[in-house]
Residue frames as a rotation matrix with the C-alpha (Angstrom) as fourth column:
MET 1
0.148 -0.815 -0.559 -11.29
-0.470 -0.556 0.686 25.98
-0.870 0.161 -0.466 7.94
SER 2
0.976 0.208 0.061 -10.89
-0.021 0.373 -0.928 25.40
-0.216 0.904 0.368 4.28
VAL 3
-0.003 -0.999 -0.040 -7.56
-0.195 -0.039 0.980 24.16
-0.981 0.011 -0.195 2.76
ILE 4
0.933 0.231 -0.277 -6.73
-0.291 0.030 -0.956 24.62
-0.213 0.972 0.096 -0.67
ALA 5
0.104 -0.938 0.331 -3.80
-0.255 0.296 0.920 22.56
-0.961 -0.180 -0.209 -2.06
ALA 6
0.743 0.003 -0.669 -2.11
-0.668 0.046 -0.742 22.02
0.028 0.999 0.037 -5.20
PHE 7
0.484 -0.535 0.692 -0.08
-0.186 0.710 0.680 18.80
-0.855 -0.458 0.244 -5.65
CYS 8
0.442 -0.434 -0.786 2.65
-0.864 0.030 -0.502 18.15
0.241 0.901 -0.362 -8.13
THR 9
0.554 -0.092 0.828 3.48
-0.416 0.831 0.371 14.42
-0.721 -0.549 0.422 -7.99
LEU 10
0.173 -0.476 -0.862 5.90
-0.925 0.222 -0.308 12.22
0.338 0.851 -0.402 -9.61
PRO 11
0.552 0.086 0.829 5.18
-0.462 0.860 0.219 8.41
-0.694 -0.503 0.514 -8.98
LEU 12
-0.187 -0.545 -0.817 7.57
-0.934 0.358 -0.025 6.03
0.306 0.758 -0.576 -10.49
HIS 13
0.606 0.361 0.708 6.70
-0.582 0.808 0.086 2.33
-0.541 -0.465 0.700 -10.45
ALA 14
-0.446 -0.772 -0.454 9.44
-0.893 0.345 0.290 -0.18
-0.067 0.534 -0.843 -11.68
GLN 15
-0.132 0.563 0.816 7.03
-0.210 0.788 -0.578 -2.77
-0.969 -0.248 0.014 -12.90
ASP 16
-0.831 -0.115 -0.544 6.81
-0.554 0.083 0.829 -4.64
-0.050 0.990 -0.133 -16.08
ALA 17
0.315 0.948 -0.030 3.60
-0.939 0.307 -0.155 -6.07
-0.138 0.077 0.987 -17.43
VAL 18
-0.877 -0.447 0.175 3.66
-0.440 0.895 0.081 -9.96
-0.193 -0.006 -0.981 -16.91
VAL 19
-0.077 0.831 -0.550 1.29
-0.818 0.263 0.512 -12.23
0.570 0.490 0.660 -18.49
LEU 20
-0.730 -0.123 0.672 0.00
-0.613 0.551 -0.566 -14.62
-0.301 -0.825 -0.478 -15.82
GLY 21
0.004 0.753 0.659 -2.18
-0.206 0.645 -0.736 -17.73
-0.978 -0.133 0.158 -15.96
ASP 22
-0.020 -0.092 -0.996 -0.88
-0.979 -0.198 0.037 -18.38
-0.201 0.976 -0.086 -19.62
ASP 23
0.722 0.405 -0.561 -0.88
-0.600 0.771 -0.216 -21.60
0.345 0.492 0.799 -21.55
ALA 24
-0.177 -0.859 -0.480 2.39
-0.271 0.511 -0.816 -22.74
0.946 -0.014 -0.324 -20.00
GLY 25
0.271 0.289 -0.918 0.64
0.619 0.678 0.396 -23.32
0.737 -0.676 0.004 -16.70
ASN 26
-0.862 -0.504 0.043 2.03
0.303 -0.582 -0.755 -20.32
0.406 -0.638 0.654 -14.86
GLU 27
0.094 0.787 -0.609 -0.09
0.985 0.017 0.174 -19.26
0.147 -0.616 -0.774 -11.88
GLU 28
0.044 -0.018 0.999 -1.02
0.111 -0.994 -0.023 -15.63
0.993 0.112 -0.042 -11.25
LEU 29
-0.901 -0.428 -0.065 -0.21
0.155 -0.178 -0.972 -14.02
0.405 -0.886 0.226 -7.80
SER 30
0.209 0.978 -0.027 -2.94
0.496 -0.082 0.865 -13.79
0.843 -0.194 -0.502 -5.34
LEU 31
-0.642 -0.537 -0.547 -2.16
0.758 -0.333 -0.561 -10.93
0.120 -0.775 0.621 -3.02
PRO 32
0.382 0.806 -0.453 -4.04
0.852 -0.497 -0.166 -8.03
-0.359 -0.323 -0.876 -1.45
PRO 33
0.558 -0.126 0.821 -3.79
0.454 -0.782 -0.428 -4.46
0.695 0.611 -0.379 -2.84
LEU 34
-0.121 -0.669 -0.733 -1.06
0.950 -0.291 0.108 -2.24
-0.286 -0.684 0.671 -1.45
THR 35
0.791 0.169 -0.588 -0.84
0.152 -0.985 -0.078 1.55
-0.592 -0.028 -0.805 -1.27
ASP 36
0.820 -0.553 0.147 1.77
0.108 -0.103 -0.989 3.10
0.562 0.827 -0.024 -3.50
ARG 37
0.147 -0.716 0.682 3.85
-0.951 -0.293 -0.103 3.45
0.274 -0.633 -0.724 -0.28
GLY 38
-0.318 -0.255 -0.913 3.83
-0.247 0.952 -0.180 -0.33
0.915 0.168 -0.366 0.06
THR 39
-0.894 0.154 0.422 1.53
-0.406 0.124 -0.905 -0.43
-0.192 -0.980 -0.048 3.06
ILE 40
-0.711 0.648 0.273 -1.65
0.696 0.703 0.142 -2.50
-0.100 0.291 -0.951 3.26
ALA 41
-0.845 0.480 0.237 -4.50
-0.289 -0.781 0.554 -0.62
0.450 0.399 0.798 1.63
HIS 42
-0.752 0.646 0.130 -7.64
-0.036 0.157 -0.987 -0.29
-0.658 -0.747 -0.094 3.69
PHE 43
0.570 0.822 0.008 -9.73
0.032 -0.013 -0.999 0.39
-0.821 0.570 -0.034 0.61
PRO 44
-0.315 -0.519 0.795 -8.45
0.827 0.261 0.499 -0.67
-0.466 0.814 0.347 -2.95
TYR 45
-0.279 0.144 0.949 -8.27
0.788 -0.531 0.312 2.38
0.549 0.835 0.035 -5.20
GLN 46
0.507 0.398 -0.765 -8.43
0.774 -0.601 0.200 4.93
-0.380 -0.693 -0.612 -2.44
VAL 47
0.561 -0.353 0.749 -7.52
0.335 -0.731 -0.595 8.48
0.757 0.585 -0.292 -3.45
THR 48
0.321 -0.619 -0.717 -4.47
0.877 -0.091 0.472 9.74
-0.357 -0.780 0.513 -1.69
PRO 49
0.888 0.085 -0.452 -2.84
-0.041 -0.964 -0.261 13.24
-0.458 0.250 -0.853 -1.96
PHE 50
-0.095 -0.985 0.144 0.28
-0.178 0.159 0.971 11.72
-0.979 0.067 -0.190 -3.19
CYS 51
-0.888 -0.456 -0.068 -0.65
-0.219 0.288 0.932 9.91
-0.405 0.842 -0.355 -6.24
GLY 52
-0.417 0.805 -0.422 -4.43
-0.857 -0.194 0.477 9.86
0.302 0.560 0.771 -6.87
LEU 53
0.752 0.638 -0.166 -5.85
-0.585 0.762 0.279 6.49
0.305 -0.112 0.946 -7.16
SER 54
-0.195 -0.859 0.474 -3.66
-0.980 0.192 -0.054 4.38
-0.044 -0.475 -0.879 -4.78
ASP 55
0.868 0.310 0.388 -3.39
-0.287 0.951 -0.117 0.65
-0.405 -0.010 0.914 -5.90
TRP 56
-0.092 -0.907 -0.411 -0.20
-0.994 0.062 0.086 -1.17
-0.052 0.416 -0.908 -6.35
SER 57
0.897 0.409 0.166 -0.59
-0.399 0.912 -0.093 -4.65
-0.190 0.017 0.982 -7.69
LEU 58
0.051 -0.978 0.200 2.51
-0.684 0.112 0.721 -6.72
-0.728 -0.174 -0.663 -7.55
HIS 59
0.657 0.015 -0.753 4.04
-0.649 0.519 -0.556 -8.84
0.383 0.854 0.351 -10.18
PRO 60
0.893 -0.432 -0.124 6.47
0.447 0.822 0.354 -11.86
-0.051 -0.371 0.927 -9.60
GLY 61
0.015 -0.988 0.156 9.94
0.889 -0.059 -0.454 -10.82
0.458 0.145 0.877 -8.55
MET 62
-0.537 -0.322 -0.780 11.16
0.776 -0.552 -0.307 -7.53
-0.331 -0.769 0.546 -7.22
ASN 63
0.320 0.758 0.569 8.72
0.822 -0.521 0.232 -4.60
0.472 0.393 -0.789 -7.31
ALA 64
-0.596 -0.569 -0.567 9.69
0.778 -0.585 -0.229 -0.97
-0.201 -0.577 0.791 -6.53
SER 65
0.471 0.796 0.381 7.69
0.781 -0.577 0.240 2.28
0.411 0.184 -0.893 -5.99
LEU 66
-0.659 -0.676 -0.329 9.09
0.743 -0.652 -0.148 5.82
-0.115 -0.342 0.933 -5.65
SER 67
0.439 0.777 0.452 6.94
0.805 -0.564 0.187 8.88
0.399 0.281 -0.873 -5.08
ALA 68
-0.717 -0.515 -0.469 7.88
0.660 -0.718 -0.221 12.48
-0.223 -0.468 0.855 -4.47
SER 69
0.212 0.839 0.502 5.43
0.874 -0.393 0.287 15.47
0.438 0.378 -0.816 -4.14
VAL 70
-0.909 -0.381 -0.168 5.29
0.416 -0.827 -0.379 19.05
0.006 -0.414 0.910 -3.32
GLY 71
0.003 0.996 0.085 2.20
0.908 -0.039 0.417 20.90
0.419 0.076 -0.905 -2.21
TRP 72
-0.918 -0.289 0.272 0.97
0.161 -0.897 -0.412 24.28
0.363 -0.334 0.870 -1.19
SER 73
-0.046 0.956 -0.288 -1.84
0.917 0.155 0.369 25.34
0.397 -0.247 -0.884 1.01
LYS 74
0.139 0.222 0.965 -3.16
0.087 -0.974 0.211 28.66
0.986 0.055 -0.155 2.03
HIS 75
0.815 0.294 0.499 -3.16
-0.468 -0.172 0.867 27.65
0.341 -0.940 -0.003 5.75
LEU 76
0.842 -0.509 0.178 -0.25
0.268 0.681 0.682 25.31
-0.468 -0.527 0.710 6.05
GLY 77
0.294 -0.747 -0.596 2.23
-0.747 -0.569 0.344 26.79
-0.596 0.344 -0.726 3.46
THR 78
0.135 -0.487 -0.863 4.56
-0.862 0.371 -0.345 24.59
0.488 0.790 -0.370 1.32
GLY 79
0.501 0.057 0.863 4.77
-0.655 0.678 0.335 20.87
-0.566 -0.733 0.377 1.94
PHE 80
-0.082 -0.500 -0.862 7.03
-0.908 0.395 -0.143 18.05
0.412 0.771 -0.486 0.68
ALA 81
0.493 0.283 0.823 6.74
-0.619 0.779 0.103 14.28
-0.612 -0.560 0.559 0.80
ASN 82
-0.078 -0.501 -0.862 8.55
-0.887 0.429 -0.169 11.29
0.455 0.751 -0.478 -0.56
SER 83
0.512 0.308 0.802 8.18
-0.640 0.759 0.117 7.58
-0.572 -0.573 0.586 -0.20
LEU 84
-0.385 -0.612 -0.691 10.17
-0.877 0.476 0.067 4.42
0.288 0.632 -0.719 -1.23
SER 85
0.468 0.480 0.742 8.90
-0.667 0.742 -0.059 0.95
-0.579 -0.468 0.668 -1.26
LEU 86
-0.542 -0.542 -0.642 10.65
-0.786 0.597 0.160 -2.33
0.297 0.591 -0.750 -2.31
MET 87
0.270 0.558 0.785 8.55
-0.695 0.677 -0.242 -5.63
-0.667 -0.480 0.570 -2.23
HIS 88
-0.811 -0.505 -0.295 9.47
-0.585 0.691 0.426 -9.14
-0.011 0.518 -0.855 -3.38
ALA 89
0.139 0.913 0.384 6.65
-0.805 0.330 -0.493 -11.27
-0.577 -0.241 0.780 -4.52
ASN 90
-0.641 -0.303 -0.706 6.48
-0.691 0.628 0.358 -14.77
0.335 0.717 -0.612 -5.89
LEU 91
0.494 0.811 -0.312 4.67
-0.627 0.582 0.518 -18.10
0.602 -0.060 0.796 -5.65
LEU 92
-0.221 -0.504 0.835 5.48
-0.873 0.484 0.061 -20.56
-0.435 -0.715 -0.547 -2.66
ALA 93
-0.736 0.153 0.659 3.35
0.304 0.945 0.120 -23.26
-0.604 0.289 -0.743 -4.46
PRO 94
-0.741 0.555 0.379 0.69
0.360 -0.149 0.921 -23.37
0.567 0.819 -0.089 -7.11
ARG 95
0.230 0.951 0.207 -2.09
0.415 -0.288 0.863 -20.88
0.880 -0.113 -0.461 -5.86
LEU 96
0.724 -0.098 -0.683 -0.04
0.662 -0.178 0.728 -19.84
-0.193 -0.979 -0.064 -2.82
SER 97
0.363 -0.470 0.805 1.67
0.429 -0.682 -0.592 -16.38
0.827 0.560 -0.046 -3.08
TYR 98
0.358 -0.265 -0.895 3.78
0.879 -0.229 0.419 -14.40
-0.316 -0.937 0.151 -0.80
ALA 99
0.307 -0.467 0.830 5.38
0.321 -0.770 -0.552 -10.86
0.896 0.436 -0.086 -0.75
ILE 100
0.595 -0.303 -0.744 7.69
0.713 -0.230 0.663 -9.18
-0.372 -0.925 0.079 1.77
GLY 101
0.068 -0.548 0.834 9.26
0.706 -0.564 -0.428 -5.87
0.705 0.618 0.348 1.64
VAL 102
-0.473 -0.347 -0.810 10.25
0.795 -0.564 -0.223 -2.49
-0.379 -0.750 0.543 3.20
HIS 103
0.270 0.563 0.781 8.64
0.770 -0.614 0.176 0.99
0.579 0.554 -0.599 3.04
THR 104
-0.626 -0.478 -0.616 9.68
0.711 -0.675 -0.198 4.61
-0.321 -0.562 0.763 4.04
LEU 105
0.484 0.712 0.509 7.74
0.758 -0.632 0.163 7.80
0.437 0.306 -0.845 4.32
HIS 106
-0.672 -0.500 -0.546 8.90
0.690 -0.691 -0.216 11.38
-0.269 -0.522 0.809 4.85
LEU 107
0.178 0.789 0.588 6.35
0.828 -0.443 0.344 14.07
0.532 0.425 -0.732 5.14
ASP 108
-0.639 -0.372 -0.674 6.99
0.665 -0.708 -0.240 17.75
-0.387 -0.601 0.699 6.18
TRP 109
-0.365 0.617 0.697 4.06
0.468 -0.525 0.711 20.00
0.805 0.585 -0.097 5.89
GLY 110
-0.034 0.233 0.972 3.71
-0.513 -0.839 0.183 22.71
0.858 -0.492 0.148 8.45
PRO 111
-0.065 -0.067 0.996 2.54
-0.983 0.177 -0.052 21.01
-0.173 -0.982 -0.078 11.74
TYR 112
0.906 0.320 0.279 2.46
-0.276 0.943 -0.185 17.67
-0.322 0.091 0.942 9.97
ALA 113
-0.006 -0.936 -0.351 5.78
-0.983 0.070 -0.170 16.05
0.184 0.344 -0.921 10.08
VAL 114
0.843 0.270 0.465 5.89
-0.363 0.924 0.123 12.13
-0.396 -0.272 0.877 9.69
ASN 115
-0.291 -0.816 -0.500 8.98
-0.916 0.389 -0.102 9.92
0.278 0.428 -0.860 9.26
ASP 116
0.563 0.472 0.679 8.04
-0.633 0.774 -0.012 6.27
-0.531 -0.423 0.734 9.01
ALA 117
-0.344 -0.589 -0.731 9.78
-0.868 0.497 0.008 3.08
0.358 0.638 -0.682 8.03
GLY 118
0.137 0.453 0.881 8.56
-0.785 0.592 -0.183 -0.45
-0.604 -0.666 0.437 8.18
LEU 119
-0.929 -0.369 0.028 8.12
-0.281 0.753 0.595 -3.90
-0.240 0.545 -0.803 6.98
THR 120
0.106 0.987 -0.118 5.21
-0.944 0.062 -0.324 -5.47
-0.313 0.146 0.939 5.13
ALA 121
-0.954 -0.295 0.047 4.45
-0.257 0.893 0.370 -9.20
-0.151 0.341 -0.928 4.59
MET 122
0.095 0.995 -0.016 1.53
-0.891 0.077 -0.448 -11.09
-0.445 0.057 0.894 3.12
LEU 123
-0.914 -0.131 0.383 0.47
0.000 0.946 0.325 -14.53
-0.405 0.297 -0.865 2.18
GLY 124
-0.063 0.881 -0.468 -2.42
-0.944 -0.205 -0.259 -15.27
-0.325 0.426 0.845 -0.40
TYR 125
-0.857 -0.042 0.513 -4.13
0.108 0.960 0.260 -18.37
-0.503 0.278 -0.818 -1.50
ARG 126
-0.407 0.720 -0.561 -6.42
-0.910 -0.269 0.315 -18.58
0.076 0.639 0.766 -4.45
LEU 127
-0.357 0.355 0.864 -8.97
-0.316 0.825 -0.470 -21.35
-0.879 -0.440 -0.182 -3.62
ASN 128
0.019 0.333 0.943 -10.53
0.850 0.491 -0.191 -21.39
-0.526 0.805 -0.273 -7.07
ASP 129
-0.490 -0.230 0.841 -11.22
0.779 -0.548 0.304 -18.79
0.391 0.804 0.448 -9.92
HIS 130
0.264 0.747 0.610 -13.58
0.258 -0.664 0.702 -16.86
0.929 -0.028 -0.368 -7.64
TRP 131
0.965 0.257 0.044 -12.31
0.006 -0.190 0.982 -17.04
0.261 -0.948 -0.185 -4.08
GLU 132
-0.034 -0.997 0.073 -9.00
0.224 -0.078 -0.972 -15.71
0.974 -0.016 0.226 -2.57
THR 133
0.892 0.208 -0.402 -7.86
0.430 -0.112 0.896 -15.44
0.141 -0.972 -0.190 1.08
TYR 134
0.169 -0.860 0.482 -5.06
0.136 -0.464 -0.875 -13.42
0.976 0.213 0.038 2.57
LEU 135
0.689 -0.171 -0.704 -3.03
0.713 -0.010 0.701 -13.02
-0.127 -0.985 0.115 5.68
PHE 136
0.304 -0.583 0.753 -1.05
0.321 -0.682 -0.657 -9.73
0.897 0.442 -0.020 6.16
ALA 137
0.560 -0.209 -0.801 1.13
0.743 -0.301 0.598 -7.81
-0.367 -0.930 -0.013 8.61
GLN 138
0.392 -0.509 0.766 2.75
0.304 -0.714 -0.630 -4.45
0.868 0.480 -0.126 8.78
LYS 139
0.546 -0.245 -0.801 5.29
0.832 0.051 0.552 -3.37
-0.094 -0.968 0.232 11.32
SER 140
0.818 -0.345 0.459 6.69
-0.190 -0.917 -0.351 0.15
0.542 0.200 -0.816 11.84
LEU 141
0.201 -0.867 -0.456 10.31
0.779 0.424 -0.462 0.05
0.594 -0.263 0.760 12.68
VAL 142
-0.846 -0.522 0.108 10.31
0.370 -0.721 -0.585 3.59
0.383 -0.456 0.804 14.18
GLU 143
-0.103 0.824 -0.557 7.93
0.937 -0.107 -0.331 5.45
-0.333 -0.557 -0.761 16.36
PRO 144
-0.456 -0.068 0.887 6.91
0.605 -0.754 0.253 8.28
0.652 0.653 0.385 13.96
ARG 145
-0.659 0.338 -0.672 5.98
0.379 -0.622 -0.685 11.50
-0.649 -0.707 0.282 15.87
VAL 146
-0.628 0.628 0.460 2.55
0.659 0.115 0.743 12.02
0.413 0.770 -0.486 14.48
LYS 147
-0.795 0.577 -0.186 -0.10
-0.301 -0.642 -0.706 14.81
-0.527 -0.505 0.684 14.96
LEU 148
-0.313 0.662 0.681 -2.29
0.600 0.694 -0.399 12.40
-0.737 0.284 -0.614 12.90
PRO 149
-0.828 -0.010 -0.560 -2.47
-0.423 -0.644 0.637 14.11
-0.368 0.765 0.529 9.51
PHE 150
0.128 0.991 0.048 -5.91
-0.737 0.127 -0.663 13.70
-0.663 0.050 0.747 8.01
PHE 151
0.600 0.212 -0.772 -4.74
-0.787 0.329 -0.522 11.70
0.143 0.920 0.364 5.17
LEU 152
-0.334 -0.822 -0.461 -2.16
-0.480 0.569 -0.668 9.28
0.812 -0.001 -0.584 7.00
ALA 153
-0.039 0.359 0.933 -4.31
-0.999 -0.007 -0.039 8.47
-0.007 -0.933 0.359 9.99
ASP 154
0.766 0.404 0.500 -4.94
-0.470 0.882 0.008 4.90
-0.438 -0.241 0.866 8.96
ASP 155
0.843 -0.378 -0.382 -1.85
-0.240 0.372 -0.897 4.25
0.481 0.848 0.223 6.86
ILE 156
-0.221 -0.971 0.095 1.08
-0.529 0.037 -0.848 4.18
0.820 -0.238 -0.521 9.41
GLY 157
0.100 0.114 0.988 1.54
-0.968 0.242 0.070 2.07
-0.231 -0.964 0.135 12.50
ASP 158
-0.871 -0.307 0.384 1.36
-0.346 0.937 -0.036 -1.68
-0.349 -0.165 -0.923 13.12
LYS 159
0.083 0.953 -0.291 -1.27
-0.985 0.034 -0.171 -3.86
-0.153 0.301 0.941 11.36
ILE 160
-0.969 -0.226 0.101 -2.14
-0.205 0.961 0.185 -7.60
-0.139 0.159 -0.978 11.24
GLY 161
-0.038 0.999 0.011 -5.24
-0.695 -0.019 -0.719 -9.00
-0.718 -0.034 0.695 9.78
ALA 162
-0.763 -0.052 0.644 -6.89
0.334 0.822 0.462 -11.32
-0.553 0.567 -0.610 7.17
SER 163
-0.306 0.651 -0.695 -9.15
-0.820 -0.551 -0.155 -10.90
-0.484 0.522 0.702 4.13
ILE 164
-0.334 0.362 0.870 -11.47
0.568 0.814 -0.121 -12.90
-0.752 0.454 -0.477 1.86
ARG 165
-0.587 0.096 -0.804 -12.22
-0.592 -0.728 0.345 -11.88
-0.552 0.678 0.485 -1.73
TYR 166
0.092 0.582 0.808 -14.93
0.535 0.655 -0.533 -12.92
-0.840 0.482 -0.251 -4.16
ASN 167
-0.776 -0.473 -0.418 -13.99
-0.208 -0.434 0.877 -12.20
-0.596 0.767 0.238 -7.73
PHE 168
0.336 0.929 0.153 -17.21
-0.072 0.187 -0.980 -11.94
-0.939 0.318 0.130 -9.89
ASN 169
0.878 -0.266 0.397 -14.90
0.445 0.151 -0.883 -11.26
0.175 0.952 0.251 -12.91
PRO 170
-0.057 -0.985 -0.163 -11.46
0.981 -0.025 -0.195 -9.94
0.188 -0.171 0.967 -13.32
GLN 171
-0.522 0.002 0.853 -12.78
0.124 -0.989 0.079 -6.19
0.844 0.147 0.516 -13.18
PHE 172
0.120 0.617 0.778 -15.20
-0.723 -0.482 0.494 -6.57
0.680 -0.622 0.389 -10.21
SER 173
-0.314 -0.181 -0.932 -14.82
0.491 0.810 -0.322 -8.14
0.813 -0.559 -0.166 -6.77
VAL 174
0.653 0.413 0.636 -15.98
-0.430 -0.489 0.759 -7.69
0.624 -0.768 -0.142 -3.15
GLN 175
-0.353 -0.845 -0.402 -13.57
0.199 0.352 -0.915 -8.11
0.914 -0.403 0.044 -0.14
LEU 176
0.880 0.443 0.171 -14.07
-0.087 -0.203 0.975 -8.51
0.467 -0.873 -0.140 3.60
SER 177
-0.172 -0.985 -0.009 -11.15
0.082 -0.005 -0.997 -7.56
0.982 -0.172 0.082 5.74
VAL 178
0.943 0.332 -0.007 -10.53
0.047 -0.114 0.992 -7.84
0.329 -0.936 -0.124 9.49
TRP 179
0.030 -0.999 -0.012 -7.54
0.459 0.025 -0.888 -6.42
0.888 0.021 0.459 11.20
GLU 180
0.760 0.035 -0.649 -6.06
0.622 -0.327 0.711 -5.20
-0.188 -0.944 -0.270 14.31
GLY 181
0.251 -0.677 0.692 -4.08
0.511 -0.514 -0.688 -1.94
0.822 0.526 0.217 14.13
ARG 182
0.411 -0.305 -0.859 -1.95
0.820 -0.289 0.494 0.05
-0.399 -0.907 0.131 16.45
ARG 183
0.471 -0.276 0.838 -1.25
0.442 -0.748 -0.495 3.76
0.764 0.603 -0.230 15.49
PRO 184
-0.487 -0.829 -0.277 1.33
0.747 -0.231 -0.623 5.76
0.452 -0.510 0.732 17.23
GLU 185
0.391 0.619 -0.681 0.06
0.871 -0.487 0.058 8.20
-0.296 -0.616 -0.730 19.93
PRO 186
0.634 -0.147 0.760 0.36
0.342 -0.828 -0.445 11.89
0.694 0.541 -0.474 18.90
ARG 187
-0.012 -0.688 -0.726 3.30
0.992 -0.098 0.077 13.71
-0.124 -0.719 0.684 20.58
């Protein structure tokens, strides 16, 4: 079965550029990447049907992400989706960062209807210029009725885990993550 879809997206990020690690001794945040919906990203820069490349790097203070989309498919008809995420991120101590926030998602597209809301929390520690470690947790506050849409199967539900990242330079890094996840059973 082939699906042809056209997406019209409007992602909005309330985020200012912040110069970190400057001469004043400011430390930069060390946090794992998030999806544009404020959930823990399985793969940084993953392609999503909502906003293309999905990577939301947080800056110190309040971060907000709002997305809305409409799509059409020959087999499923017209679909609508929107999400809202609010995250607060800051330093607890030099090289120790935290972020905590809320996320919501509403998707209604033919047989795929998902309503999800939850909390996300993470803690990151920069060991040196190359090594970073993270702890993260994501908790769904509702039991979404899910028929496991192909593109949301790994993004919703509860998640707890840890990661370690090696940065070769600011543009290239490798990361190993281990997590336990619980997805809602299809109803």
